[in-house]
C-alpha positions in Angstrom: 0.1 0.1 0.4 1.4 3.2 -1.0 2.4 5.8 1.4 1.1 8.8 -0.8 2.3 9.6 -3.9 4.9 12.2 -3.6 6.1 14.4 -5.7 9.5 15.3 -7.0 9.0 19.1 -6.0 7.8 18.5 -2.9 10.6 15.7 -2.0 11.6 17.4 1.3 7.6 17.6 2.5 8.3 13.2 2.7 7.5 11.4 5.9 10.6 12.5 8.3 11.7 9.8 10.0 11.3 7.7 7.1 14.9 6.2 7.8 14.3 5.5 11.9 11.9 2.4 10.4 14.7 0.4 11.4 18.7 -0.3 9.9 17.8 -3.9 9.7 14.2 -5.0 9.7 15.4 -7.9 12.1 16.8 -9.6 9.1 19.8 -12.1 10.3 23.2 -11.6 9.2 24.8 -13.9 7.5 25.1 -16.3 4.6 22.1 -18.4 6.5 19.9 -15.9 7.3 20.3 -14.2 3.8 19.9 -17.4 1.7 17.6 -17.6 -1.0 16.5 -13.9 -0.3 16.6 -11.1 -3.2 17.8 -7.3 -3.1 16.5 -5.1 -5.6 18.5 -2.4 -6.7 18.0 0.2 -8.6 20.5 1.9 -10.9 20.2 4.4 -14.0 20.4 3.1 -18.0 24.3 3.6 -18.2 25.6 3.1 -14.9 26.2 -0.6 -14.4 28.6 -2.2 -16.7 28.6 -5.4 -18.2 31.5 -7.2 -16.0 30.8 -4.9 -12.5 27.3 -6.0 -12.5 28.5 -10.0 -13.7 31.3 -9.7 -10.8 29.4 -8.1 -8.0 26.6 -10.4 -8.9 28.4 -13.6 -7.9 30.3 -12.2 -5.4 27.2 -11.2 -3.2 25.5 -14.5 -4.0 28.4 -16.5 -2.5 29.0 -14.3 0.0 25.4 -14.1 1.5 23.2 -16.9 -0.3 21.1 -14.0 -2.0 20.8 -13.0 -5.4 20.7 -9.0 -6.4 18.1 -8.2 -9.4 19.1 -5.1 -11.1 16.9 -2.5 -12.2 17.6 -0.3 -14.6 15.8 3.2 -14.6 15.4 5.9 -17.5 16.6 9.6 -16.3 14.1 11.0 -17.5 11.5 11.8 -14.8 13.5 9.4 -12.9 13.3 12.3 -9.4 9.4 11.9 -9.4 9.8 7.8 -9.6 12.2 7.5 -7.0 10.3 10.3 -4.7 7.3 7.5 -4.5 9.0 4.4 -4.6 11.2 5.5 -1.9 7.6 7.0 -0.2 5.9 3.6 -0.2 5.7 0.2 2.4 7.7 -1.8 -0.3 10.3 0.4 -2.0 13.7 -1.0 -3.7 16.6 -1.6 -0.9 19.2 -0.1 -2.8 19.0 3.2 -5.1 21.2 5.1 -7.1 21.1 8.7 -6.5 22.8 11.7 -8.2 25.6 13.0 -6.0 23.7 16.6 -5.8 20.3 15.2 -5.5 21.1 12.7 -1.8 21.0 15.6 0.7 17.3 16.0 -0.4 16.0 13.0 0.4 18.0 12.9 3.4 16.4 15.5 4.6 13.2 13.9 4.1 14.0 11.0 6.3 13.8 8.6 3.4 17.1 7.3 3.5 18.9 5.1 6.0 21.1 6.2 7.8 24.6 4.1 7.4 26.5 4.8 10.2 30.6 3.8 10.0 29.6 1.9 6.5 32.0 4.2 5.2 35.2 4.0 7.4 34.7 0.0 6.7 34.3 0.0 3.3 36.0 3.2 1.8 38.7 4.3 4.6 41.2 5.6 1.4 38.8 7.3 -0.2 39.0 11.0 -0.9 37.0 13.0 0.8 35.7 14.7 -2.0 34.0 11.7 -3.6 32.2 11.3 0.1 30.8 14.9 0.5 28.2 14.6 -1.1 26.6 11.6 1.4 27.0 13.4 4.1 24.0 15.4 6.0 24.5 17.3 8.7 27.7 15.0 9.1 25.8 12.1 9.1 26.7 9.4 6.2 22.9 8.8 4.5 24.4 7.2 1.3 27.9 6.2 -0.2 29.8 7.2 -3.4 29.6 4.8 -6.0 30.8 6.7 -9.1 32.0 10.1 -10.3 33.8 11.6 -13.3 33.7 14.7 -15.4 33.1 15.6 -19.3 36.4 14.9 -21.7 36.7 15.4 -25.6 35.6 12.5 -27.1 36.7 12.5 -30.8 36.4 10.6 -34.2 40.8 10.1 -35.2 40.2 9.2 -38.5 38.1 12.8 -39.2 40.8 14.5 -37.4 43.2 13.0 -39.7 41.5 13.9 -42.8 41.4 17.7 -41.2 45.4 17.5 -41.0 45.3 17.7 -37.1 48.3 16.0 -35.3 47.9 15.8 -32.1 45.7 17.2 -29.6 44.8 20.4 -28.5 46.2 22.0 -24.8 44.2 25.1 -25.0 40.1 26.4 -25.7 41.9 28.1 -28.9 43.5 25.3 -30.3 40.4 23.3 -29.7 38.6 26.3 -31.6 41.2 26.2 -34.4 41.4 22.0 -34.7 36.9 22.5 -34.9 37.5 25.6 -37.3 40.1 23.0 -39.5 37.0 19.9 -39.7 34.8 22.4 -40.3 36.9 23.8 -43.8 38.7 20.8 -45.0 36.1 17.5 -44.5 32.5 16.8 -44.3 31.7 15.9 -41.1 30.5 18.3 -38.4 33.4 19.5 -36.0 31.2 19.2 -32.8 27.9 17.8 -32.1 27.3 19.6 -28.8 22.8 19.9 -28.3 21.6 23.1 -26.7 20.9 21.8 -23.5 24.1 20.2 -22.2 23.6 21.9 -19.0 26.2 19.7 -17.1 28.7 20.7 -19.6 27.6 24.2 -18.5 27.5 23.9 -15.0 31.0 22.7 -15.5 31.8 25.9 -17.8 29.8 27.8 -14.5 32.7 26.6 -12.2 35.1 27.4 -13.9 34.3 30.7 -14.0 34.0 31.1 -10.1 30.6 31.0 -10.1 27.8 30.0 -7.7 24.3 29.0 -9.3 22.3 30.2 -6.3 23.2 32.5 -3.4 21.8 33.2 0.0 19.8 36.8 0.4 17.4 37.4 3.5 17.9 34.0 4.7 16.7 31.8 1.6 18.4 30.8 -1.4 17.6 32.6 -4.4 19.0 32.4 -8.0 22.0 33.2 -8.9 22.3 33.3 -13.2 22.0 37.0 -13.2 25.7 36.8 -11.9 28.0 38.1 -14.8 30.3 35.0 -14.2 27.2 33.2 -15.2 27.0 35.0 -18.5 30.4 34.7 -18.9 30.3 31.0 -18.7 27.5 30.8 -21.0 29.2 32.9 -23.6 32.1 30.0 -23.4 28.9 27.3 -24.2 28.1 29.6 -27.2 31.4 29.6 -28.3 31.3 25.8 -28.4 27.5 25.2 -29.9 28.4 27.4 -32.9 30.5 24.3 -34.1 27.4 22.1 -33.9 24.3 21.8 -35.7 22.8 19.9 -32.9 19.1 21.5 -31.6 19.4 24.4 -29.2 16.3 23.1 -27.8 17.7 19.1 -26.7 19.7 17.7 -24.8 22.6 15.2 -24.6 20.1 11.6 -24.3 17.5 13.3 -27.1 18.9 11.8 -29.3 21.6 9.7 -27.6 25.0 11.9 -28.5 27.2 9.0 -28.3 25.0 7.3 -30.9 25.0 10.2 -33.3 28.4 10.1 -33.0 28.5 6.2 -33.8 27.4 7.7 -37.5 31.4 7.9 -37.9 30.3 12.2 -39.7 31.0 13.9 -36.0 34.1 15.2 -35.4 33.7 14.8 -31.5 31.8 15.5 -28.7 31.3 16.8 -24.7 30.8 13.3 -23.3 31.5 11.1 -20.4 33.8 8.3 -20.6 31.3 5.3 -20.6 29.7 7.3 -23.7 32.4 5.4 -25.8 30.7 2.2 -25.3 27.3 3.6 -26.6 28.9 4.7 -29.6 30.1 1.2 -30.1 27.6 -0.4 -29.4 25.5 1.0 -32.0 28.6 1.3 -34.3 31.3 -2.0 -33.6 33.9 -0.6 -36.5 33.5 2.9 -34.6 35.8 1.3 -31.8 39.1 2.2 -33.6 38.6 5.8 -34.1 37.4 6.8 -30.6 40.3 8.9 -29.1 39.3 10.8 -25.9 41.5 13.9 -23.9 41.4 16.5 -21.2 38.5 19.7 -22.1 41.6 22.6 -22.4 41.0 25.6 -20.8 42.2 29.1 -21.8 45.3 28.4 -20.6 47.6 25.0 -21.1 48.1 24.2 -17.2 44.3 24.4 -16.3 42.1 22.5 -17.9 38.4 23.9 -18.6 36.1 23.4 -15.4 33.9 20.5 -15.3 31.2 19.2 -13.3 32.2 16.0 -11.3 29.0 14.0 -11.8 28.3 11.0 -10.3 26.0 8.8 -8.4 25.7 7.6 -4.9 24.1 4.5 -3.2 21.6 4.6 -1.0 19.5 2.1 1.5 15.8 2.7 1.2 14.9 4.0 5.1 11.2 1.8 4.1 13.1 -0.9 3.2 12.6 -4.6 4.8 16.1 -5.9 4.0 18.6 -2.8 5.5 21.3 -5.5 6.7 21.1 -7.0 3.5 21.5 -3.9 1.5 24.6 -3.4 3.8 26.6 -6.5 3.0 25.3 -5.7 -0.6 27.4 -2.3 -0.2 30.4 -4.2 0.8 30.7 -6.1 -2.2 29.5 -3.3 -4.8 31.9 -0.8 -3.2 35.0 -3.2 -2.7 38.2 -2.0 -3.8 38.4 -4.5 -6.6 34.8 -3.3 -8.1 35.4 0.3 -7.9 38.7 -0.5 -9.6 36.1 -2.3 -12.0 34.4 0.5 -12.7 37.4 2.7 -13.6 38.6 0.9 -16.0 35.3 -0.4 -17.8 33.3 2.9 -17.4 35.9 5.4 -16.7 35.0 6.5 -13.8 37.6 9.2 -11.5 39.4 6.7 -9.1 37.7 7.4 -5.6 41.2 6.5 -4.0 45.1 7.1 -4.9 45.6 3.7 -5.2 43.3 2.9 -8.4 45.0 5.2 -10.2 46.5 2.5 -12.2 43.3 1.4 -13.2 42.4 4.4 -14.4 45.5 4.6 -16.7 43.7 1.1 -18.4 41.2 3.1 -19.4 42.0 6.3 -22.1 38.6 8.4 -21.3 39.7 8.0 -17.5 43.4 9.3 -17.9 41.5 12.0 -20.1 39.1 13.1 -17.2 41.9 12.9 -14.3 43.7 16.1 -14.9 40.4 18.5 -15.0 39.0 17.1 -12.0 41.9 17.2 -10.2 42.6 20.7 -11.1 39.5 22.3 -12.3 36.3 20.5 -10.5 33.6 20.8 -8.4 29.3 20.2 -8.1 26.5 21.8 -8.2 25.0 23.1 -5.2 24.8 20.7 -2.4 21.9 22.0 -0.8 18.6 19.8 -0.4 16.7 22.7 -2.1 18.8 21.9 -5.4 16.8 18.5 -6.4 13.9 20.6 -7.2 15.7 22.5 -9.2 16.2 19.7 -11.9 13.5 18.3 -12.3 11.7 18.6 -15.5 11.4 20.8 -17.0 14.7 21.9 -16.2 14.7 25.7 -16.2 18.2 26.0 -16.2 18.0 24.1 -19.5 15.3 26.6 -20.3 17.9 29.8 -20.3 20.4 28.0 -21.8 18.0 27.5 -25.0 17.0 30.9 -24.4 20.4 32.8 -24.6 21.4 30.7 -27.6 18.3 32.1 -29.6 19.3 35.3 -29.4 18.4 36.7 -25.6 20.8 38.2 -23.4 21.9 36.1 -20.6 20.6 38.7 -18.5 16.6 38.9 -19.7 16.8 34.7 -19.7 18.3 34.9 -16.0 15.1 37.4 -15.2 12.6 35.1 -17.1 13.6 31.7 -15.0 14.7 33.8 -11.8 11.2 33.2 -9.9 10.5 30.1 -11.1 14.2 28.9 -9.7 13.5 30.6 -6.5 10.0 29.0 -6.3 11.8 25.5 -6.1 14.3 26.8 -4.0 11.6 27.6 -1.6 10.0 24.6 -0.9 11.0 22.9 2.4 
C-alpha cells in the first residue's frame, strides 16, 4: 500500500523519520540468514557496466546466499519516480541517487543512516567523493562513482583535417574545429543546446555560483556576470554544432550520433564510448579522448564532477542485506572495475593504475583534480533539476539570441519557487 504519491518537487515534504524504521528489519546476519533472499537495486541507464554487474552479482551470491536484481531506470523523470518509490511500504532496497540530489532525500527522511559503513568499506576514499553523501555530518549514502566530461573525438576525421596531436588550450581546440569544418564534410562538434552539465562545468570554471543566499533564503544567481561569461563560452562551443538548441545530449543519445562517423567530437562522459561502439562496432578503432582544454595549458576547462551514490531505502525491509551489498559493490576490486570499464575517476590514490587502463579516465583526471566542482550541495537543489529544468530553458533562450541577463530574469521566479520548497 502506498504511503502517498510524493512529487519530486516536494521531496522535502516526505514523511520525516522514514529512515528511523530500523537499520535491519530484523534480518539475521550471515549467509544462512540471507540464503534464498532477493535484493532489489535500482540503477540508472548506463551506470552499471556488464563485467562489473556480473562480478558483483556473483560475489554477492557467494557471500550471502542471496541474489541481486538490478532494475535499470531511465534518467528522464527519475526524481518523481524515485520519490514515489521511496515513500511506499515496499521500496527498492538500494537505490542509485545523483550525488547532488542525495541531500534532499536524506533531509526528507527517505534514506537509512549508514553509520560507520564508509570507514569499513572506503577509509581511503578521497573526501571530495564522500562529501555529497554526508548530511549534517551523518552518512546517508556511499559514493558509487563520479567523473567528468572529456572530449571524445574521431581520430579518422581529425587526421583527414590534417590535425596532429590534441589541443592543450581552448583556442587550439577551436582552431581544430575550424579545420574540420573547412577541410572535411564532417560536423566539427555535436553539442545540443541543453547539455547543462557541461554548462555547469563552464560555470564552475568561471568561479560562479548558481545560487546565493539572500535574506536567509536560497535564490537564483544566474544573473551573475560570471554565469553570463560561462554561457558565452558555451555559445562559442555550440556555434561549431548544428545540434538542436532545445534538446539535451540524451535526445537523441549523442553517442549514437557520434557512432555514425560523421562527427568530429562530442563533450562526453567516458561510458558514452561503449554506447557508440554498441551502435556501431566499427567506430571503436577511431575513438580517442583528451582533457577539455582551458584558456591556458596549465588549467583545463572547468568540469562538473557528476556521479551517483548508493543509498539504502529508509522503508526497506532488507537493510542489513543491503549493507552487505554495499560492501561487495564498493569494494576496492569492484571500484577498480568501474574505473577500468566505464572510465570513472578513481576514488582513492591506489586506484590510479586502473585509470591508466581506460583512456577516458586518464583524460578526465587532470580536469577533475584542477578544475572540478559540483552544483550546490543543498537539499533544495534537487527540485531545480526537476523536469522541466529551468536552467535548460535559460540556455536555449540565450542560444536563441536573448541576452544572458534577460534570460536569467525570465526563469528567476521559477528557480526561486523551487528553492523555497521545504
